[in-house]
N, CA, C, O and CB atoms as a CASP TS submission, in Angstrom:
PFRMAT TS
TARGET T0000
AUTHOR 0000-0000-0000
METHOD Language model
MODEL 1
PARENT N/A
ATOM      1  N   ALA     1     -32.863 -71.270  80.336  1.00  0.00           N
ATOM      2  CA  ALA     1     -33.164 -69.973  79.765  1.00  0.00           C
ATOM      3  C   ALA     1     -32.551 -69.840  78.371  1.00  0.00           C
ATOM      4  O   ALA     1     -33.198 -69.349  77.446  1.00  0.00           O
ATOM      5  CB  ALA     1     -32.657 -68.860  80.681  1.00  0.00           C
ATOM      6  N   THR     2     -31.327 -70.270  78.230  1.00  0.00           N
ATOM      7  CA  THR     2     -30.648 -70.179  76.940  1.00  0.00           C
ATOM      8  C   THR     2     -31.349 -71.026  75.891  1.00  0.00           C
ATOM      9  O   THR     2     -31.510 -70.598  74.748  1.00  0.00           O
ATOM     10  CB  THR     2     -29.190 -70.612  77.073  1.00  0.00           C
ATOM     11  N   ILE     3     -31.760 -72.206  76.269  1.00  0.00           N
ATOM     12  CA  ILE     3     -32.452 -73.098  75.329  1.00  0.00           C
ATOM     13  C   ILE     3     -33.775 -72.475  74.892  1.00  0.00           C
ATOM     14  O   ILE     3     -34.114 -72.501  73.709  1.00  0.00           O
ATOM     15  CB  ILE     3     -32.699 -74.489  75.969  1.00  0.00           C
ATOM     16  N   LEU     4     -34.515 -71.920  75.833  1.00  0.00           N
ATOM     17  CA  LEU     4     -35.778 -71.259  75.489  1.00  0.00           C
ATOM     18  C   LEU     4     -35.530 -70.087  74.540  1.00  0.00           C
ATOM     19  O   LEU     4     -36.265 -69.891  73.572  1.00  0.00           O
ATOM     20  CB  LEU     4     -36.497 -70.769  76.765  1.00  0.00           C
ATOM     21  N   HIS     5     -34.499 -69.325  74.828  1.00  0.00           N
ATOM     22  CA  HIS     5     -34.161 -68.181  73.981  1.00  0.00           C
ATOM     23  C   HIS     5     -33.820 -68.636  72.565  1.00  0.00           C
ATOM     24  O   HIS     5     -34.314 -68.072  71.590  1.00  0.00           O
ATOM     25  CB  HIS     5     -32.985 -67.396  74.582  1.00  0.00           C
ATOM     26  N   LYS     6     -32.978 -69.651  72.459  1.00  0.00           N
ATOM     27  CA  LYS     6     -32.585 -70.150  71.137  1.00  0.00           C
ATOM     28  C   LYS     6     -33.755 -70.764  70.381  1.00  0.00           C
ATOM     29  O   LYS     6     -33.753 -70.801  69.150  1.00  0.00           O
ATOM     30  CB  LYS     6     -31.477 -71.176  71.277  1.00  0.00           C
ATOM     31  N   ALA     7     -34.759 -71.248  71.118  1.00  0.00           N
ATOM     32  CA  ALA     7     -35.945 -71.832  70.486  1.00  0.00           C
ATOM     33  C   ALA     7     -36.962 -70.757  70.093  1.00  0.00           C
ATOM     34  O   ALA     7     -38.021 -71.064  69.548  1.00  0.00           O
ATOM     35  CB  ALA     7     -36.599 -72.849  71.429  1.00  0.00           C
ATOM     36  N   GLY     8     -36.628 -69.498  70.375  1.00  0.00           N
ATOM     37  CA  GLY     8     -37.526 -68.408  70.014  1.00  0.00           C
ATOM     38  C   GLY     8     -38.646 -68.168  71.009  1.00  0.00           C
ATOM     39  O   GLY     8     -39.582 -67.420  70.728  1.00  0.00           O
ATOM     40  N   ARG     9     -38.556 -68.792  72.153  1.00  0.00           N
ATOM     41  CA  ARG     9     -39.573 -68.640  73.194  1.00  0.00           C
ATOM     42  C   ARG     9     -39.104 -67.548  74.158  1.00  0.00           C
ATOM     43  O   ARG     9     -38.749 -67.814  75.306  1.00  0.00           O
ATOM     44  CB  ARG     9     -39.827 -70.001  73.952  1.00  0.00           C
ATOM     45  N   VAL    10     -39.113 -66.318  73.654  1.00  0.00           N
ATOM     46  CA  VAL    10     -38.465 -65.189  74.320  1.00  0.00           C
ATOM     47  C   VAL    10     -39.094 -64.865  75.673  1.00  0.00           C
ATOM     48  O   VAL    10     -38.373 -64.675  76.653  1.00  0.00           O
ATOM     49  CB  VAL    10     -38.520 -63.968  73.431  1.00  0.00           C
ATOM     50  N   LEU    11     -40.402 -64.800  75.744  1.00  0.00           N
ATOM     51  CA  LEU    11     -41.025 -64.448  77.023  1.00  0.00           C
ATOM     52  C   LEU    11     -40.767 -65.505  78.092  1.00  0.00           C
ATOM     53  O   LEU    11     -40.591 -65.181  79.267  1.00  0.00           O
ATOM     54  CB  LEU    11     -42.526 -64.256  76.840  1.00  0.00           C
ATOM     55  N   GLU    12     -40.746 -66.761  77.680  1.00  0.00           N
ATOM     56  CA  GLU    12     -40.406 -67.826  78.627  1.00  0.00           C
ATOM     57  C   GLU    12     -38.933 -67.736  79.031  1.00  0.00           C
ATOM     58  O   GLU    12     -38.583 -68.007  80.180  1.00  0.00           O
ATOM     59  CB  GLU    12     -40.709 -69.213  78.015  1.00  0.00           C
ATOM     60  N   ALA    13     -38.081 -67.359  78.094  1.00  0.00           N
ATOM     61  CA  ALA    13     -36.662 -67.185  78.399  1.00  0.00           C
ATOM     62  C   ALA    13     -36.472 -66.046  79.394  1.00  0.00           C
ATOM     63  O   ALA    13     -35.668 -66.155  80.320  1.00  0.00           O
ATOM     64  CB  ALA    13     -35.857 -66.912  77.112  1.00  0.00           C
ATOM     65  N   ILE    14     -37.205 -64.961  79.206  1.00  0.00           N
ATOM     66  CA  ILE    14     -37.116 -63.839  80.146  1.00  0.00           C
ATOM     67  C   ILE    14     -37.475 -64.308  81.552  1.00  0.00           C
ATOM     68  O   ILE    14     -36.784 -63.981  82.517  1.00  0.00           O
ATOM     69  CB  ILE    14     -38.047 -62.679  79.709  1.00  0.00           C
ATOM     70  N   THR    15     -38.552 -65.070  81.663  1.00  0.00           N
ATOM     71  CA  THR    15     -38.962 -65.592  82.969  1.00  0.00           C
ATOM     72  C   THR    15     -37.867 -66.466  83.574  1.00  0.00           C
ATOM     73  O   THR    15     -37.576 -66.366  84.766  1.00  0.00           O
ATOM     74  CB  THR    15     -40.269 -66.395  82.843  1.00  0.00           C
ATOM     75  N   ALA    16     -37.268 -67.312  82.760  1.00  0.00           N
ATOM     76  CA  ALA    16     -36.207 -68.196  83.246  1.00  0.00           C
ATOM     77  C   ALA    16     -34.968 -67.398  83.654  1.00  0.00           C
ATOM     78  O   ALA    16     -34.363 -67.686  84.687  1.00  0.00           O
ATOM     79  CB  ALA    16     -35.838 -69.229  82.170  1.00  0.00           C
ATOM     80  N   TYR    17     -34.587 -66.404  82.859  1.00  0.00           N
ATOM     81  CA  TYR    17     -33.437 -65.568  83.233  1.00  0.00           C
ATOM     82  C   TYR    17     -33.721 -64.779  84.506  1.00  0.00           C
ATOM     83  O   TYR    17     -32.822 -64.580  85.324  1.00  0.00           O
ATOM     84  CB  TYR    17     -33.078 -64.605  82.090  1.00  0.00           C
ATOM     85  N   GLU    18     -34.961 -64.329  84.681  1.00  0.00           N
ATOM     86  CA  GLU    18     -35.323 -63.638  85.925  1.00  0.00           C
ATOM     87  C   GLU    18     -35.095 -64.560  87.117  1.00  0.00           C
ATOM     88  O   GLU    18     -34.605 -64.129  88.161  1.00  0.00           O
ATOM     89  CB  GLU    18     -36.800 -63.163  85.885  1.00  0.00           C
ATOM     90  N   ARG    19     -35.446 -65.805  86.957  1.00  0.00           N
ATOM     91  CA  ARG    19     -35.235 -66.782  88.034  1.00  0.00           C
ATOM     92  C   ARG    19     -33.747 -66.986  88.298  1.00  0.00           C
ATOM     93  O   ARG    19     -33.326 -67.077  89.451  1.00  0.00           O
ATOM     94  CB  ARG    19     -35.898 -68.129  87.680  1.00  0.00           C
ATOM     95  N   VAL    20     -32.953 -67.059  87.236  1.00  0.00           N
ATOM     96  CA  VAL    20     -31.504 -67.230  87.388  1.00  0.00           C
ATOM     97  C   VAL    20     -30.928 -66.075  88.205  1.00  0.00           C
ATOM     98  O   VAL    20     -30.184 -66.299  89.159  1.00  0.00           O
ATOM     99  CB  VAL    20     -30.809 -67.312  86.000  1.00  0.00           C
ATOM    100  N   VAL    21     -31.271 -64.838  87.832  1.00  0.00           N
ATOM    101  CA  VAL    21     -30.682 -63.696  88.546  1.00  0.00           C
ATOM    102  C   VAL    21     -31.281 -63.517  89.941  1.00  0.00           C
ATOM    103  O   VAL    21     -30.701 -62.836  90.787  1.00  0.00           O
ATOM    104  CB  VAL    21     -30.877 -62.417  87.737  1.00  0.00           C
ATOM    105  N   GLU    22     -32.432 -64.123  90.175  1.00  0.00           N
ATOM    106  CA  GLU    22     -32.982 -64.146  91.533  1.00  0.00           C
ATOM    107  C   GLU    22     -32.124 -65.061  92.405  1.00  0.00           C
ATOM    108  O   GLU    22     -31.815 -64.739  93.553  1.00  0.00           O
ATOM    109  CB  GLU    22     -34.470 -64.622  91.529  1.00  0.00           C
ATOM    110  N   LEU    23     -31.749 -66.207  91.838  1.00  0.00           N
ATOM    111  CA  LEU    23     -30.944 -67.179  92.578  1.00  0.00           C
ATOM    112  C   LEU    23     -29.474 -66.796  92.651  1.00  0.00           C
ATOM    113  O   LEU    23     -28.801 -67.092  93.638  1.00  0.00           O
ATOM    114  CB  LEU    23     -31.074 -68.538  91.947  1.00  0.00           C
ATOM    115  N   ALA    24     -28.978 -66.141  91.615  1.00  0.00           N
ATOM    116  CA  ALA    24     -27.570 -65.733  91.553  1.00  0.00           C
ATOM    117  C   ALA    24     -27.497 -64.280  91.082  1.00  0.00           C
ATOM    118  O   ALA    24     -27.212 -64.027  89.912  1.00  0.00           O
ATOM    119  CB  ALA    24     -26.750 -66.671  90.598  1.00  0.00           C
ATOM    120  N   PRO    25     -27.752 -63.322  91.983  1.00  0.00           N
ATOM    121  CA  PRO    25     -27.879 -61.914  91.596  1.00  0.00           C
ATOM    122  C   PRO    25     -26.641 -61.313  90.918  1.00  0.00           C
ATOM    123  O   PRO    25     -26.750 -60.309  90.215  1.00  0.00           O
ATOM    124  CB  PRO    25     -28.200 -61.110  92.802  1.00  0.00           C
ATOM    125  N   GLY    26     -25.492 -61.905  91.120  1.00  0.00           N
ATOM    126  CA  GLY    26     -24.270 -61.372  90.522  1.00  0.00           C
ATOM    127  C   GLY    26     -23.862 -62.047  89.226  1.00  0.00           C
ATOM    128  O   GLY    26     -22.756 -61.812  88.739  1.00  0.00           O
ATOM    129  N   GLN    27     -24.715 -62.870  88.656  1.00  0.00           N
ATOM    130  CA  GLN    27     -24.403 -63.612  87.436  1.00  0.00           C
ATOM    131  C   GLN    27     -24.469 -62.648  86.242  1.00  0.00           C
ATOM    132  O   GLN    27     -25.537 -62.400  85.683  1.00  0.00           O
ATOM    133  CB  GLN    27     -25.393 -64.818  87.241  1.00  0.00           C
ATOM    134  N   PHE    28     -23.309 -62.114  85.870  1.00  0.00           N
ATOM    135  CA  PHE    28     -23.251 -61.066  84.853  1.00  0.00           C
ATOM    136  C   PHE    28     -23.842 -61.494  83.518  1.00  0.00           C
ATOM    137  O   PHE    28     -24.628 -60.747  82.935  1.00  0.00           O
ATOM    138  CB  PHE    28     -21.829 -60.635  84.651  1.00  0.00           C
ATOM    139  N   MET    29     -23.493 -62.664  83.022  1.00  0.00           N
ATOM    140  CA  MET    29     -23.973 -63.079  81.699  1.00  0.00           C
ATOM    141  C   MET    29     -25.494 -63.209  81.671  1.00  0.00           C
ATOM    142  O   MET    29     -26.122 -62.855  80.673  1.00  0.00           O
ATOM    143  CB  MET    29     -23.330 -64.410  81.294  1.00  0.00           C
ATOM    144  N   ALA    30     -26.091 -63.707  82.740  1.00  0.00           N
ATOM    145  CA  ALA    30     -27.550 -63.798  82.795  1.00  0.00           C
ATOM    146  C   ALA    30     -28.168 -62.404  82.834  1.00  0.00           C
ATOM    147  O   ALA    30     -29.172 -62.152  82.169  1.00  0.00           O
ATOM    148  CB  ALA    30     -27.998 -64.617  84.022  1.00  0.00           C
ATOM    149  N   LEU    31     -27.575 -61.503  83.606  1.00  0.00           N
ATOM    150  CA  LEU    31     -28.071 -60.124  83.657  1.00  0.00           C
ATOM    151  C   LEU    31     -27.975 -59.461  82.290  1.00  0.00           C
ATOM    152  O   LEU    31     -28.915 -58.801  81.846  1.00  0.00           O
ATOM    153  CB  LEU    31     -27.287 -59.308  84.693  1.00  0.00           C
ATOM    154  N   LYS    32     -26.837 -59.637  81.627  1.00  0.00           N
ATOM    155  CA  LYS    32     -26.628 -59.020  80.317  1.00  0.00           C
ATOM    156  C   LYS    32     -27.642 -59.556  79.302  1.00  0.00           C
ATOM    157  O   LYS    32     -28.258 -58.789  78.562  1.00  0.00           O
ATOM    158  CB  LYS    32     -25.188 -59.278  79.822  1.00  0.00           C
ATOM    159  N   THR    33     -27.803 -60.859  79.277  1.00  0.00           N
ATOM    160  CA  THR    33     -28.740 -61.460  78.328  1.00  0.00           C
ATOM    161  C   THR    33     -30.172 -61.022  78.617  1.00  0.00           C
ATOM    162  O   THR    33     -30.936 -60.737  77.695  1.00  0.00           O
ATOM    163  CB  THR    33     -28.640 -62.987  78.372  1.00  0.00           C
ATOM    164  N   LEU    34     -30.532 -60.969  79.886  1.00  0.00           N
ATOM    165  CA  LEU    34     -31.864 -60.519  80.273  1.00  0.00           C
ATOM    166  C   LEU    34     -32.087 -59.070  79.841  1.00  0.00           C
ATOM    167  O   LEU    34     -33.154 -58.732  79.329  1.00  0.00           O
ATOM    168  CB  LEU    34     -32.060 -60.661  81.791  1.00  0.00           C
ATOM    169  N   ALA    35     -31.094 -58.224  80.044  1.00  0.00           N
ATOM    170  CA  ALA    35     -31.205 -56.823  79.627  1.00  0.00           C
ATOM    171  C   ALA    35     -31.385 -56.715  78.120  1.00  0.00           C
ATOM    172  O   ALA    35     -32.203 -55.926  77.647  1.00  0.00           O
ATOM    173  CB  ALA    35     -29.967 -56.030  80.066  1.00  0.00           C
ATOM    174  N   VAL    36     -30.633 -57.499  77.369  1.00  0.00           N
ATOM    175  CA  VAL    36     -30.756 -57.494  75.905  1.00  0.00           C
ATOM    176  C   VAL    36     -32.157 -57.942  75.486  1.00  0.00           C
ATOM    177  O   VAL    36     -32.761 -57.337  74.601  1.00  0.00           O
ATOM    178  CB  VAL    36     -29.685 -58.413  75.265  1.00  0.00           C
ATOM    179  N   LEU    37     -32.667 -58.985  76.108  1.00  0.00           N
ATOM    180  CA  LEU    37     -34.006 -59.479  75.768  1.00  0.00           C
ATOM    181  C   LEU    37     -35.072 -58.428  76.066  1.00  0.00           C
ATOM    182  O   LEU    37     -35.958 -58.185  75.247  1.00  0.00           O
ATOM    183  CB  LEU    37     -34.312 -60.773  76.540  1.00  0.00           C
ATOM    184  N   TYR    38     -34.981 -57.808  77.238  1.00  0.00           N
ATOM    185  CA  TYR    38     -35.936 -56.739  77.553  1.00  0.00           C
ATOM    186  C   TYR    38     -35.837 -55.611  76.531  1.00  0.00           C
ATOM    187  O   TYR    38     -36.849 -55.088  76.063  1.00  0.00           O
ATOM    188  CB  TYR    38     -35.688 -56.193  78.973  1.00  0.00           C
ATOM    189  N   ASP    39     -34.617 -55.250  76.199  1.00  0.00           N
ATOM    190  CA  ASP    39     -34.368 -54.176  75.231  1.00  0.00           C
ATOM    191  C   ASP    39     -35.016 -54.508  73.886  1.00  0.00           C
ATOM    192  O   ASP    39     -35.731 -53.684  73.317  1.00  0.00           O
ATOM    193  CB  ASP    39     -32.846 -53.947  75.051  1.00  0.00           C
ATOM    194  N   ARG    40     -34.768 -55.698  73.390  1.00  0.00           N
ATOM    195  CA  ARG    40     -35.296 -56.109  72.083  1.00  0.00           C
ATOM    196  C   ARG    40     -36.815 -56.224  72.062  1.00  0.00           C
ATOM    197  O   ARG    40     -37.447 -56.031  71.024  1.00  0.00           O
ATOM    198  CB  ARG    40     -34.691 -57.430  71.681  1.00  0.00           C
ATOM    199  N   GLN    41     -37.393 -56.540  73.216  1.00  0.00           N
ATOM    200  CA  GLN    41     -38.850 -56.679  73.291  1.00  0.00           C
ATOM    201  C   GLN    41     -39.539 -55.331  73.513  1.00  0.00           C
ATOM    202  O   GLN    41     -40.768 -55.252  73.516  1.00  0.00           O
ATOM    203  CB  GLN    41     -39.228 -57.645  74.415  1.00  0.00           C
ATOM    204  N   GLY    42     -38.751 -54.278  73.696  1.00  0.00           N
ATOM    205  CA  GLY    42     -39.316 -52.945  73.865  1.00  0.00           C
ATOM    206  C   GLY    42     -39.692 -52.594  75.293  1.00  0.00           C
ATOM    207  O   GLY    42     -40.393 -51.608  75.524  1.00  0.00           O
ATOM    208  N   PHE    43     -39.234 -53.387  76.253  1.00  0.00           N
ATOM    209  CA  PHE    43     -39.485 -53.100  77.664  1.00  0.00           C
ATOM    210  C   PHE    43     -38.364 -52.200  78.182  1.00  0.00           C
ATOM    211  O   PHE    43     -37.474 -52.647  78.905  1.00  0.00           O
ATOM    212  CB  PHE    43     -39.580 -54.422  78.505  1.00  0.00           C
ATOM    213  N   LYS    44     -38.423 -50.938  77.802  1.00  0.00           N
ATOM    214  CA  LYS    44     -37.328 -50.007  78.047  1.00  0.00           C
ATOM    215  C   LYS    44     -36.994 -49.850  79.535  1.00  0.00           C
ATOM    216  O   LYS    44     -35.825 -49.907  79.917  1.00  0.00           O
ATOM    217  CB  LYS    44     -37.671 -48.662  77.463  1.00  0.00           C
ATOM    218  N   SER    45     -38.008 -49.656  80.366  1.00  0.00           N
ATOM    219  CA  SER    45     -37.718 -49.430  81.788  1.00  0.00           C
ATOM    220  C   SER    45     -37.105 -50.674  82.435  1.00  0.00           C
ATOM    221  O   SER    45     -36.207 -50.555  83.268  1.00  0.00           O
ATOM    222  CB  SER    45     -38.999 -49.026  82.537  1.00  0.00           C
ATOM    223  N   LYS    46     -37.579 -51.857  82.064  1.00  0.00           N
ATOM    224  CA  LYS    46     -36.970 -53.089  82.594  1.00  0.00           C
ATOM    225  C   LYS    46     -35.555 -53.261  82.061  1.00  0.00           C
ATOM    226  O   LYS    46     -34.669 -53.723  82.781  1.00  0.00           O
ATOM    227  CB  LYS    46     -37.825 -54.322  82.227  1.00  0.00           C
ATOM    228  N   ALA    47     -35.340 -52.890  80.797  1.00  0.00           N
ATOM    229  CA  ALA    47     -33.992 -52.981  80.228  1.00  0.00           C
ATOM    230  C   ALA    47     -33.037 -52.074  81.006  1.00  0.00           C
ATOM    231  O   ALA    47     -31.931 -52.489  81.350  1.00  0.00           O
ATOM    232  CB  ALA    47     -34.003 -52.594  78.721  1.00  0.00           C
ATOM    233  N   VAL    48     -33.458 -50.847  81.283  1.00  0.00           N
ATOM    234  CA  VAL    48     -32.613 -49.912  82.041  1.00  0.00           C
ATOM    235  C   VAL    48     -32.320 -50.480  83.429  1.00  0.00           C
ATOM    236  O   VAL    48     -31.184 -50.432  83.901  1.00  0.00           O
ATOM    237  CB  VAL    48     -33.298 -48.519  82.161  1.00  0.00           C
ATOM    238  N   GLU    49     -33.342 -51.012  84.069  1.00  0.00           N
ATOM    239  CA  GLU    49     -33.168 -51.596  85.408  1.00  0.00           C
ATOM    240  C   GLU    49     -32.132 -52.714  85.399  1.00  0.00           C
ATOM    241  O   GLU    49     -31.239 -52.750  86.246  1.00  0.00           O
ATOM    242  CB  GLU    49     -34.505 -52.131  85.935  1.00  0.00           C
ATOM    243  N   VAL    50     -32.256 -53.622  84.441  1.00  0.00           N
ATOM    244  CA  VAL    50     -31.358 -54.779  84.413  1.00  0.00           C
ATOM    245  C   VAL    50     -29.966 -54.382  83.918  1.00  0.00           C
ATOM    246  O   VAL    50     -28.972 -54.918  84.409  1.00  0.00           O
ATOM    247  CB  VAL    50     -31.940 -55.888  83.517  1.00  0.00           C
ATOM    248  N   TRP    51     -29.869 -53.458  82.961  1.00  0.00           N
ATOM    249  CA  TRP    51     -28.552 -52.976  82.544  1.00  0.00           C
ATOM    250  C   TRP    51     -27.830 -52.339  83.725  1.00  0.00           C
ATOM    251  O   TRP    51     -26.618 -52.500  83.873  1.00  0.00           O
ATOM    252  CB  TRP    51     -28.680 -51.964  81.383  1.00  0.00           C
ATOM    253  N   THR    52     -28.561 -51.621  84.561  1.00  0.00           N
ATOM    254  CA  THR    52     -27.955 -50.999  85.742  1.00  0.00           C
ATOM    255  C   THR    52     -27.445 -52.065  86.703  1.00  0.00           C
ATOM    256  O   THR    52     -26.359 -51.928  87.268  1.00  0.00           O
ATOM    257  CB  THR    52     -28.967 -50.081  86.454  1.00  0.00           C
ATOM    258  N   ARG    53     -28.218 -53.115  86.889  1.00  0.00           N
ATOM    259  CA  ARG    53     -27.759 -54.227  87.731  1.00  0.00           C
ATOM    260  C   ARG    53     -26.535 -54.898  87.122  1.00  0.00           C
ATOM    261  O   ARG    53     -25.598 -55.253  87.837  1.00  0.00           O
ATOM    262  CB  ARG    53     -28.884 -55.258  87.925  1.00  0.00           C
ATOM    263  N   ALA    54     -26.542 -55.073  85.804  1.00  0.00           N
ATOM    264  CA  ALA    54     -25.398 -55.699  85.127  1.00  0.00           C
ATOM    265  C   ALA    54     -24.155 -54.828  85.265  1.00  0.00           C
ATOM    266  O   ALA    54     -23.048 -55.342  85.426  1.00  0.00           O
ATOM    267  CB  ALA    54     -25.713 -55.944  83.634  1.00  0.00           C
ATOM    268  N   LEU    55     -24.336 -53.525  85.202  1.00  0.00           N
ATOM    269  CA  LEU    55     -23.214 -52.586  85.342  1.00  0.00           C
ATOM    270  C   LEU    55     -22.476 -52.832  86.655  1.00  0.00           C
ATOM    271  O   LEU    55     -21.246 -52.804  86.698  1.00  0.00           O
ATOM    272  CB  LEU    55     -23.714 -51.122  85.277  1.00  0.00           C
ATOM    273  N   ASN    56     -23.222 -53.069  87.707  1.00  0.00           N
ATOM    274  CA  ASN    56     -22.617 -53.293  89.025  1.00  0.00           C
ATOM    275  C   ASN    56     -21.853 -54.605  89.133  1.00  0.00           C
ATOM    276  O   ASN    56     -21.071 -54.792  90.065  1.00  0.00           O
ATOM    277  CB  ASN    56     -23.680 -53.259  90.078  1.00  0.00           C
ATOM    278  N   HIS    57     -22.070 -55.512  88.193  1.00  0.00           N
ATOM    279  CA  HIS    57     -21.410 -56.820  88.234  1.00  0.00           C
ATOM    280  C   HIS    57     -20.545 -57.069  87.001  1.00  0.00           C
ATOM    281  O   HIS    57     -20.133 -58.201  86.750  1.00  0.00           O
ATOM    282  CB  HIS    57     -22.447 -57.924  88.360  1.00  0.00           C
ATOM    283  N   SER    58     -20.270 -56.023  86.238  1.00  0.00           N
ATOM    284  CA  SER    58     -19.516 -56.203  84.998  1.00  0.00           C
ATOM    285  C   SER    58     -18.079 -56.619  85.304  1.00  0.00           C
ATOM    286  O   SER    58     -17.509 -56.218  86.318  1.00  0.00           O
ATOM    287  CB  SER    58     -19.530 -54.907  84.160  1.00  0.00           C
ATOM    288  N   PRO    59     -17.504 -57.425  84.419  1.00  0.00           N
ATOM    289  CA  PRO    59     -16.187 -58.004  84.691  1.00  0.00           C
ATOM    290  C   PRO    59     -15.001 -57.070  84.463  1.00  0.00           C
ATOM    291  O   PRO    59     -13.893 -57.375  84.903  1.00  0.00           O
ATOM    292  CB  PRO    59     -16.009 -59.201  83.851  1.00  0.00           C
ATOM    293  N   SER    60     -15.206 -55.945  83.788  1.00  0.00           N
ATOM    294  CA  SER    60     -14.064 -55.071  83.508  1.00  0.00           C
ATOM    295  C   SER    60     -14.511 -53.632  83.307  1.00  0.00           C
ATOM    296  O   SER    60     -15.693 -53.349  83.112  1.00  0.00           O
ATOM    297  CB  SER    60     -13.305 -55.560  82.273  1.00  0.00           C
ATOM    298  N   ALA    61     -13.547 -52.740  83.358  1.00  0.00           N
ATOM    299  CA  ALA    61     -13.829 -51.315  83.141  1.00  0.00           C
ATOM    300  C   ALA    61     -14.338 -51.078  81.718  1.00  0.00           C
ATOM    301  O   ALA    61     -15.220 -50.245  81.507  1.00  0.00           O
ATOM    302  CB  ALA    61     -12.562 -50.463  83.403  1.00  0.00           C
ATOM    303  N   ALA    62     -13.799 -51.793  80.757  1.00  0.00           N
ATOM    304  CA  ALA    62     -14.231 -51.623  79.364  1.00  0.00           C
ATOM    305  C   ALA    62     -15.700 -52.020  79.193  1.00  0.00           C
ATOM    306  O   ALA    62     -16.454 -51.342  78.495  1.00  0.00           O
ATOM    307  CB  ALA    62     -13.342 -52.461  78.419  1.00  0.00           C
ATOM    308  N   VAL    63     -16.095 -53.105  79.825  1.00  0.00           N
ATOM    309  CA  VAL    63     -17.477 -53.552  79.746  1.00  0.00           C
ATOM    310  C   VAL    63     -18.383 -52.548  80.454  1.00  0.00           C
ATOM    311  O   VAL    63     -19.464 -52.224  79.962  1.00  0.00           O
ATOM    312  CB  VAL    63     -17.634 -54.961  80.363  1.00  0.00           C
ATOM    313  N   ARG    64     -17.937 -52.056  81.613  1.00  0.00           N
ATOM    314  CA  ARG    64     -18.719 -51.043  82.332  1.00  0.00           C
ATOM    315  C   ARG    64     -18.947 -49.814  81.459  1.00  0.00           C
ATOM    316  O   ARG    64     -20.049 -49.265  81.429  1.00  0.00           O
ATOM    317  CB  ARG    64     -18.011 -50.639  83.637  1.00  0.00           C
ATOM    318  N   GLN    65     -17.917 -49.386  80.756  1.00  0.00           N
ATOM    319  CA  GLN    65     -18.042 -48.215  79.888  1.00  0.00           C
ATOM    320  C   GLN    65     -19.026 -48.472  78.745  1.00  0.00           C
ATOM    321  O   GLN    65     -19.816 -47.594  78.398  1.00  0.00           O
ATOM    322  CB  GLN    65     -16.672 -47.825  79.321  1.00  0.00           C
ATOM    323  N   THR    66     -18.983 -49.652  78.172  1.00  0.00           N
ATOM    324  CA  THR    66     -19.915 -50.009  77.100  1.00  0.00           C
ATOM    325  C   THR    66     -21.353 -49.985  77.614  1.00  0.00           C
ATOM    326  O   THR    66     -22.251 -49.477  76.942  1.00  0.00           O
ATOM    327  CB  THR    66     -19.574 -51.402  76.526  1.00  0.00           C
ATOM    328  N   ILE    67     -21.561 -50.532  78.798  1.00  0.00           N
ATOM    329  CA  ILE    67     -22.904 -50.544  79.378  1.00  0.00           C
ATOM    330  C   ILE    67     -23.369 -49.119  79.675  1.00  0.00           C
ATOM    331  O   ILE    67     -24.515 -48.766  79.395  1.00  0.00           O
ATOM    332  CB  ILE    67     -22.932 -51.396  80.665  1.00  0.00           C
ATOM    333  N   LYS    68     -22.482 -48.303  80.242  1.00  0.00           N
ATOM    334  CA  LYS    68     -22.838 -46.905  80.514  1.00  0.00           C
ATOM    335  C   LYS    68     -23.254 -46.182  79.245  1.00  0.00           C
ATOM    336  O   LYS    68     -24.240 -45.445  79.243  1.00  0.00           O
ATOM    337  CB  LYS    68     -21.666 -46.173  81.167  1.00  0.00           C
ATOM    338  N   SER    69     -22.520 -46.383  78.181  1.00  0.00           N
ATOM    339  CA  SER    69     -22.853 -45.748  76.896  1.00  0.00           C
ATOM    340  C   SER    69     -24.226 -46.219  76.409  1.00  0.00           C
ATOM    341  O   SER    69     -25.034 -45.427  75.924  1.00  0.00           O
ATOM    342  CB  SER    69     -21.767 -46.065  75.830  1.00  0.00           C
ATOM    343  N   HIS    70     -24.465 -47.500  76.546  1.00  0.00           N
ATOM    344  CA  HIS    70     -25.763 -48.042  76.112  1.00  0.00           C
ATOM    345  C   HIS    70     -26.901 -47.461  76.960  1.00  0.00           C
ATOM    346  O   HIS    70     -27.955 -47.104  76.435  1.00  0.00           O
ATOM    347  CB  HIS    70     -25.765 -49.594  76.205  1.00  0.00           C
ATOM    348  N   LEU    71     -26.677 -47.372  78.262  1.00  0.00           N
ATOM    349  CA  LEU    71     -27.691 -46.803  79.145  1.00  0.00           C
ATOM    350  C   LEU    71     -28.010 -45.346  78.778  1.00  0.00           C
ATOM    351  O   LEU    71     -29.172 -44.939  78.787  1.00  0.00           O
ATOM    352  CB  LEU    71     -27.222 -46.886  80.600  1.00  0.00           C
ATOM    353  N   ILE    72     -27.003 -44.592  78.466  1.00  0.00           N
ATOM    354  CA  ILE    72     -27.210 -43.201  78.061  1.00  0.00           C
ATOM    355  C   ILE    72     -28.075 -43.162  76.809  1.00  0.00           C
ATOM    356  O   ILE    72     -28.959 -42.315  76.688  1.00  0.00           O
ATOM    357  CB  ILE    72     -25.854 -42.485  77.812  1.00  0.00           C
ATOM    358  N   GLY    73     -27.825 -44.067  75.889  1.00  0.00           N
ATOM    359  CA  GLY    73     -28.629 -44.140  74.671  1.00  0.00           C
ATOM    360  C   GLY    73     -30.088 -44.508  74.946  1.00  0.00           C
ATOM    361  O   GLY    73     -30.987 -44.055  74.238  1.00  0.00           O
ATOM    362  N   LEU    74     -30.321 -45.322  75.967  1.00  0.00           N
ATOM    363  CA  LEU    74     -31.678 -45.721  76.318  1.00  0.00           C
ATOM    364  C   LEU    74     -32.438 -44.591  77.011  1.00  0.00           C
ATOM    365  O   LEU    74     -33.657 -44.474  76.885  1.00  0.00           O
ATOM    366  CB  LEU    74     -31.646 -46.953  77.212  1.00  0.00           C
ATOM    367  N   LEU    75     -31.705 -43.774  77.735  1.00  0.00           N
ATOM    368  CA  LEU    75     -32.342 -42.687  78.483  1.00  0.00           C
ATOM    369  C   LEU    75     -32.464 -41.497  77.592  1.00  0.00           C
ATOM    370  O   LEU    75     -32.973 -40.459  78.014  1.00  0.00           O
ATOM    371  CB  LEU    75     -31.555 -42.329  79.754  1.00  0.00           C
TER
END
């Protein structure tokens, strides 16, 4: 997924990241990257969905707060 993303193949990267989080639902970095990709591509509802999932697996209170602030901005 990362290689596809770096190669500019964003939609393919999204598909690959979706597969990663399907196999490892608590993988925070994959969730975060997937949320960012959805956000940048203008898929607002998918971005909110994945940011919410990432919030539940965030590594710290500070990161959770940052995600909450971002979610408020999206809504």
